TISE-926770 format. One record per residue (C-alpha): x, y, z; residue in one letter. Coordinates in nm, 4 decimals. Last residue first. Layout:
BEGIN
{{X; Y; Z}; a}
...
# end
This chain:
BEGIN
{{1.5258; -0.0470; 1.0196}; r}
{{1.6362; 0.2470; 1.2347}; s}
{{1.9911; 0.2456; 1.0963}; r}
{{1.8595; 0.2490; 0.7427}; c}
{{1.7581; 0.6122; 0.7517}; d}
{{1.6073; 0.6640; 0.4083}; y}
{{1.5272; 1.0255; 0.4888}; s}
{{1.1858; 1.1645; 0.4031}; v}
{{1.1265; 1.5384; 0.4336}; g}
{{0.7958; 1.5137; 0.2483}; n}
{{0.9255; 1.7233; -0.0417}; a}
{{1.2365; 1.5011; -0.0516}; e}
{{1.0168; 1.1926; -0.0694}; d}
{{0.8220; 1.3457; -0.3577}; i}
{{1.1484; 1.4241; -0.5391}; t}
{{1.2709; 1.0677; -0.4813}; r}
{{0.9449; 0.9444; -0.6359}; i}
{{0.9889; 1.1689; -0.9407}; v}
{{1.3452; 1.0410; -0.9949}; a}
{{1.2255; 0.6786; -0.9756}; w}
{{1.2166; 0.6140; -1.3512}; e}
{{1.5618; 0.7599; -1.4180}; d}
{{1.8049; 0.6579; -1.1431}; e}
{{1.6113; 0.3449; -1.0482}; y}
{{1.6535; 0.2104; -1.3975}; t}
{{1.3978; 0.0386; -1.6198}; i}
{{1.3792; -0.2563; -1.8590}; e}
{{1.0347; -0.3650; -1.9738}; i}
{{0.8270; -0.6621; -1.8623}; f}
{{0.5228; -0.7451; -2.0751}; q}
{{0.1433; -0.7343; -2.1019}; e}
{{0.0140; -0.4737; -1.8583}; e}
{{-0.3162; -0.3151; -1.9660}; g}
{{-0.4360; -0.2854; -1.6059}; n}
{{-0.6757; -0.5809; -1.6345}; k}
{{-0.3984; -0.7451; -1.8383}; n}
{{-0.2370; -0.7900; -1.4969}; f}
{{-0.4382; -1.0846; -1.3685}; e}
{{-0.5008; -1.2776; -1.6910}; e}
{{-0.1450; -1.2102; -1.8060}; a}
{{0.0022; -1.3504; -1.4862}; l}
{{-0.2303; -1.6506; -1.5101}; a}
{{-0.0727; -1.7249; -1.8468}; t}
{{-0.2302; -1.7467; -2.1938}; g}
{{0.0290; -1.5246; -2.3607}; e}
{{0.2858; -1.3855; -2.1182}; w}
{{0.5956; -1.5429; -2.2741}; d}
{{0.8832; -1.4799; -2.0324}; f}
{{1.2108; -1.3909; -2.2040}; s}
{{1.2529; -1.0511; -2.0361}; f}
{{1.1887; -1.1644; -1.6816}; f}
{{1.3846; -1.4894; -1.7017}; a}
{{1.6776; -1.3142; -1.8697}; e}
{{1.7083; -1.0753; -1.5780}; r}
{{1.7108; -1.3691; -1.3362}; v}
{{1.9815; -1.5360; -1.5460}; d}
{{2.1933; -1.2210; -1.5225}; e}
{{2.1491; -1.2169; -1.1450}; a}
{{2.2553; -1.5816; -1.1306}; v}
{{2.5754; -1.5026; -1.3182}; d}
{{2.6340; -1.1954; -1.1018}; p}
{{2.5993; -1.3984; -0.7778}; h}
{{2.3302; -1.2230; -0.5722}; l}
{{2.4975; -0.9537; -0.3609}; n}
{{2.2781; -0.6684; -0.4841}; h}
{{1.9423; -0.8335; -0.4008}; v}
{{1.7249; -0.8804; -0.7057}; y}
{{1.4818; -0.6822; -0.9177}; g}
{{1.1231; -0.5988; -0.9958}; y}
{{0.9803; -0.2474; -0.9638}; a}
{{0.6072; -0.2034; -0.8972}; t}
{{0.4533; 0.0948; -1.0815}; t}
{{0.6049; 0.4145; -1.2116}; p}
{{0.3921; 0.7261; -1.1514}; f}
{{0.1460; 0.9056; -1.3807}; t}
{{0.0306; 1.2543; -1.2768}; q}
{{-0.2331; 1.2748; -1.0072}; s}
{{-0.6096; 1.2187; -0.9990}; q}
{{-0.8443; 1.3912; -0.7544}; y}
{{-1.2008; 1.3501; -0.6224}; v}
{{-1.3194; 1.0339; -0.7989}; l}
{{-1.6424; 0.8736; -0.6743}; q}
{{-1.6753; 0.5086; -0.5770}; i}
{{-1.9923; 0.3038; -0.5242}; d}
{{-2.0756; 0.3071; -0.8961}; e}
{{-1.7461; 0.1269; -0.9623}; g}
{{-1.8861; -0.1772; -0.7837}; d}
{{-1.6245; -0.3596; -0.5772}; v}
{{-1.4692; -0.7075; -0.5813}; a}
{{-1.6197; -0.7616; -0.9273}; g}
{{-1.2992; -0.8729; -1.0999}; c}
{{-1.2753; -0.5605; -1.3167}; a}
{{-1.3679; -0.3289; -1.0279}; i}
{{-1.0917; -0.4722; -0.8106}; m}
{{-0.8374; -0.4591; -1.0927}; r}
{{-0.9208; -0.0948; -1.1676}; g}
{{-0.8934; 0.0043; -0.8018}; k}
{{-0.5513; -0.1583; -0.7802}; v}
{{-0.4343; 0.0311; -1.0892}; s}
{{-0.5968; 0.3459; -0.9505}; n}
{{-0.3422; 0.3512; -0.6691}; a}
{{-0.5134; 0.4791; -0.3563}; v}
{{-0.5790; 0.7867; -0.1433}; s}
{{-0.8904; 0.7512; 0.0714}; a}
{{-1.2090; 0.9398; 0.1552}; a}
{{-1.4929; 0.9214; 0.4071}; e}
{{-1.4013; 0.5676; 0.5131}; y}
{{-1.6560; 0.3050; 0.6266}; d}
{{-1.8831; 0.3949; 0.3356}; r}
{{-1.8764; 0.0381; 0.1945}; n}
{{-1.7152; 0.1601; -0.1275}; a}
{{-1.4743; 0.3744; 0.0756}; v}
{{-1.3690; 0.0867; 0.2993}; g}
{{-1.3425; -0.1509; 0.0051}; l}
{{-1.1027; 0.0884; -0.1662}; i}
{{-0.9021; 0.1501; 0.1509}; s}
{{-0.8752; -0.2197; 0.2356}; n}
{{-0.7642; -0.3062; -0.1185}; e}
{{-0.5011; -0.0312; -0.1047}; h}
{{-0.3510; -0.1906; 0.2056}; r}
{{-0.2791; -0.1146; 0.5730}; g}
{{-0.5916; 0.0952; 0.6368}; s}
{{-0.4215; 0.3972; 0.7910}; f}
{{-0.6039; 0.6947; 0.9419}; g}
{{-0.5949; 1.0681; 0.8981}; t}
{{-0.7727; 1.3819; 1.0159}; d}
{{-0.7732; 1.6983; 0.8079}; f}
{{-0.6256; 2.0472; 0.8234}; d}
{{-0.3801; 1.9871; 1.1054}; e}
{{-0.3242; 1.6125; 1.1234}; g}
{{-0.2292; 1.5992; 0.7573}; a}
{{-0.1319; 1.9377; 0.6181}; v}
{{-0.3345; 2.1237; 0.3549}; m}
{{-0.1819; 2.4056; 0.1542}; g}
{{-0.3570; 2.2917; -0.1643}; f}
{{-0.0784; 2.2366; -0.4169}; e}
{{0.2253; 2.1705; -0.1965}; g}
{{0.0581; 2.0293; 0.1144}; k}
{{-0.2082; 1.8221; -0.0579}; l}
{{0.0414; 1.7141; -0.3232}; i}
{{0.3179; 1.6111; -0.0801}; a}
{{0.0841; 1.4131; 0.1472}; s}
{{-0.0989; 1.2642; -0.1515}; p}
{{0.2301; 1.1445; -0.3028}; a}
{{0.3741; 0.9906; 0.0152}; k}
{{0.0684; 0.8151; 0.1578}; f}
{{-0.1229; 0.5530; -0.0416}; g}
{{0.0058; 0.6619; -0.3802}; s}
{{0.3700; 0.6264; -0.2762}; n}
{{0.3293; 0.3606; -0.0078}; s}
{{0.5917; 0.3326; 0.2660}; t}
{{0.3746; 0.5152; 0.5210}; q}
{{0.0875; 0.2722; 0.4788}; s}
{{-0.2641; 0.2864; 0.3293}; t}
{{-0.3931; 0.6408; 0.3844}; f}
{{-0.7453; 0.7334; 0.4961}; t}
{{-0.8504; 1.0961; 0.4659}; l}
{{-1.0764; 1.2298; 0.7391}; e}
{{-1.2795; 1.5528; 0.7116}; a}
{{-1.2030; 1.9078; 0.8290}; g}
{{-1.0458; 2.0024; 0.4957}; r}
{{-1.1243; 1.7156; 0.2596}; i}
{{-1.3777; 1.9464; 0.0910}; d}
{{-1.0871; 2.1411; -0.0579}; e}
{{-1.0060; 1.8392; -0.2757}; v}
{{-1.3382; 1.8421; -0.4551}; e}
{{-1.6798; 1.6743; -0.4199}; d}
{{-1.6548; 1.5565; -0.0600}; i}
{{-2.0062; 1.5736; 0.0836}; g}
{{-2.0264; 1.1948; 0.0931}; s}
{{-2.3021; 1.2004; -0.1686}; n}
{{-2.1309; 0.9304; -0.3782}; p}
{{-1.8349; 0.7570; -0.2103}; y}
{{-1.4840; 0.8962; -0.1846}; t}
{{-1.1636; 0.8703; -0.3840}; i}
{{-0.8268; 1.0409; -0.3906}; i}
{{-0.6397; 0.8924; -0.6826}; e}
{{-0.2720; 0.8268; -0.7361}; m}
{{-0.2083; 0.7438; -1.0981}; e}
{{-0.0588; 0.4344; -1.2545}; y}
{{0.2431; 0.3379; -1.4575}; g}
{{0.3449; 0.1991; -1.7911}; y}
{{0.3442; 0.2553; -2.1652}; s}
{{0.5795; 0.0349; -2.3644}; g}
{{0.3370; -0.0151; -2.6546}; d}
{{0.2629; -0.3723; -2.5453}; n}
{{0.1685; -0.2392; -2.2026}; g}
{{0.4090; -0.2287; -1.9126}; a}
{{0.5334; -0.4256; -1.6111}; m}
{{0.8606; -0.3107; -1.4567}; m}
{{1.2174; -0.4343; -1.4656}; a}
{{1.5680; -0.3531; -1.3375}; f}
{{1.5545; -0.2877; -0.9640}; p}
{{1.8663; -0.3697; -0.7574}; t}
{{1.7693; -0.4004; -0.3886}; f}
{{2.0605; -0.3511; -0.1502}; g}
{{1.8367; -0.3684; 0.1590}; t}
{{1.8495; -0.0162; 0.3036}; c}
{{1.9128; 0.2156; 0.0102}; n}
{{1.7442; 0.0293; -0.2730}; v}
{{1.4614; -0.1107; -0.0587}; a}
{{1.3932; 0.2302; 0.0936}; v}
{{1.3873; 0.3906; -0.2507}; p}
{{1.1599; 0.1089; -0.3825}; v}
{{0.9046; 0.1206; -0.0996}; s}
{{0.6987; 0.3987; -0.2576}; g}
{{0.6552; 0.2209; -0.5891}; t}
{{0.5762; -0.1244; -0.4547}; n}
{{0.8583; -0.3741; -0.4366}; f}
{{0.8795; -0.6767; -0.6673}; g}
{{1.1266; -0.9348; -0.5482}; s}
{{1.4189; -1.1633; -0.6098}; v}
{{1.6589; -1.2855; -0.3375}; h}
{{1.4679; -1.2814; -0.0077}; l}
{{1.6019; -1.4316; 0.3169}; r}
{{1.9202; -1.2209; 0.3208}; g}
{{1.8270; -1.0149; 0.6272}; a}
{{1.7797; -0.6941; 0.4252}; r}
{{1.5643; -0.8845; 0.1768}; m}
{{1.3378; -1.0241; 0.4494}; a}
{{1.3303; -0.6909; 0.6345}; e}
{{1.1974; -0.5093; 0.3287}; l}
{{0.9241; -0.7700; 0.2716}; q}
{{0.8231; -0.7661; 0.6372}; a}
{{0.8037; -0.3847; 0.6298}; s}
{{0.5875; -0.3899; 0.3176}; n}
{{0.3436; -0.6306; 0.4806}; s}
{{0.2179; -0.9905; 0.4769}; q}
{{0.4774; -1.1473; 0.2489}; v}
{{0.3854; -1.4668; 0.0623}; p}
{{0.7286; -1.6140; -0.0335}; f}
{{0.7171; -1.8053; -0.3628}; f}
{{1.0013; -2.0551; -0.3981}; r}
{{1.2261; -2.0905; -0.7022}; v}
{{1.4321; -2.4070; -0.7503}; e}
{{1.7397; -2.3380; -0.9571}; k}
{{1.8414; -2.3986; -1.3181}; g}
{{1.8238; -2.0232; -1.3764}; t}
{{1.6233; -2.0277; -1.6995}; v}
{{1.4064; -2.3307; -1.6214}; q}
{{1.3412; -2.2203; -1.2631}; e}
{{1.2528; -1.8713; -1.3841}; m}
{{0.9969; -2.0228; -1.6214}; h}
{{0.8389; -2.2193; -1.3366}; d}
{{0.8320; -1.8911; -1.1409}; l}
{{0.6422; -1.7267; -1.4251}; f}
{{0.3880; -2.0071; -1.4372}; g}
{{0.3313; -1.9936; -1.0600}; a}
{{0.2954; -1.6125; -1.0374}; w}
{{-0.0854; -1.5989; -1.0391}; v}
{{-0.1081; -1.9188; -0.8325}; d}
{{0.1047; -1.7786; -0.5495}; r}
{{-0.0829; -1.4532; -0.5981}; y}
{{-0.3916; -1.6049; -0.4392}; v}
{{-0.1900; -1.7101; -0.1318}; s}
{{-0.0996; -1.3454; -0.0656}; p}
{{-0.4636; -1.2583; 0.0166}; d}
{{-0.5030; -0.8821; 0.0704}; e}
{{-0.1861; -0.8046; -0.1258}; v}
{{0.1790; -0.7521; -0.0311}; p}
{{0.4099; -0.6667; -0.3223}; t}
{{0.5772; -0.9639; -0.4865}; c}
{{0.8085; -1.2204; -0.3322}; a}
{{1.0683; -1.4617; -0.4710}; f}
{{1.3107; -1.6928; -0.2888}; v}
{{1.5780; -1.8559; -0.5031}; l}
{{1.6680; -2.2090; -0.3945}; t}
{{2.0154; -2.3596; -0.4368}; d}
{{2.1558; -2.0274; -0.3202}; p}
{{2.4445; -1.8429; -0.4884}; n}
{{2.5243; -1.5492; -0.2621}; v}
{{2.8247; -1.3251; -0.3353}; w}
{{3.0222; -1.2272; -0.0245}; e}
{{3.3105; -1.4623; -0.1092}; s}
{{3.3447; -1.2682; -0.4341}; e}
{{3.4828; -0.9702; -0.2405}; d}
{{3.4098; -0.6609; -0.4473}; r}
{{3.0456; -0.6759; -0.3367}; p}
{{2.7926; -0.6222; -0.6173}; p}
{{2.7184; -0.2501; -0.6633}; d}
{{2.4409; -0.0829; -0.4664}; a}
{{2.2019; 0.1413; -0.6578}; v}
{{2.2318; 0.5139; -0.7320}; l}
{{2.3819; 0.4663; -1.0826}; d}
{{2.7066; 0.6305; -0.9703}; g}
{{2.9417; 0.3591; -1.0995}; d}
{{3.1221; 0.3201; -0.7663}; d}
{{2.8041; 0.2754; -0.5644}; d}
{{2.8897; 0.1114; -0.2335}; r}
{{2.6777; -0.0764; 0.0223}; f}
{{2.7269; -0.1915; 0.3834}; r}
{{2.7091; 0.1702; 0.5052}; e}
{{2.3358; 0.1745; 0.4389}; d}
{{2.2650; 0.4807; 0.2304}; q}
{{2.1036; 0.7833; 0.3881}; a}
{{1.9489; 0.9560; 0.0903}; a}
{{1.6770; 1.2197; 0.0765}; a}
{{1.7501; 1.2921; -0.2887}; n}
{{2.0467; 1.1174; -0.4512}; g}
{{2.0081; 0.7462; -0.3878}; a}
{{2.3651; 0.6731; -0.2824}; m}
# end
């Protein structure tokens, strides 16, 4: 279903060819819960984001006429499993997890945060600390590069493909690797000189510097990639079509001004939700997955 590197879950169909699962033909399979469960991408302290999203979720309740509950997920795998198991109805998946979510959980992405001018995205950066001895990408050879998790685009997939394709460097052969679990952990680890170098999303780094969690002087840039799409927001494919339409309306009618969501994400220049498609905006991510030999094998999930 997803084009490159695809292994679509046999539960799904894609008659219209847009690479995402269609709603079930059998209306008895549509879900219309009294309470919609919402989750965003895992962060260091999920309870903090409960407050950040509270105003938006109140708005979604008004638009859908349903209670909306925030679900603080602890990991990408837990988030994917929750949607696959039917416990999660509306969610924001990080860039690298989106193809897995589409193919293995029936995730239907339709929105992404952007600036007022419609610009969006982030860059993958390889960072180190000053005087680490790593001044350019080639200096990573023989050193250790810390990734975040295997489902992360900027934290694993993109740097793996770029280092191999552009620099002829293979993880485990030309440099050692480790996994921190989250971008926040990697950034703090580099700033505190616990990690020699790390690949991270610069949007997360920017937020952490803006709020004082790290000092920008403690971080040195080694490499910056092209721009990638950021978190995709959407719903599970078997959500009742009327409810799904209301969810869409909630995203695009939300007034950001003066909200906690704006305060948090304005740090990255994000001020609205824009409409996106998996077919178009995630083409570059599917290409990276293909370069890494990734198969969205849902049977093992």
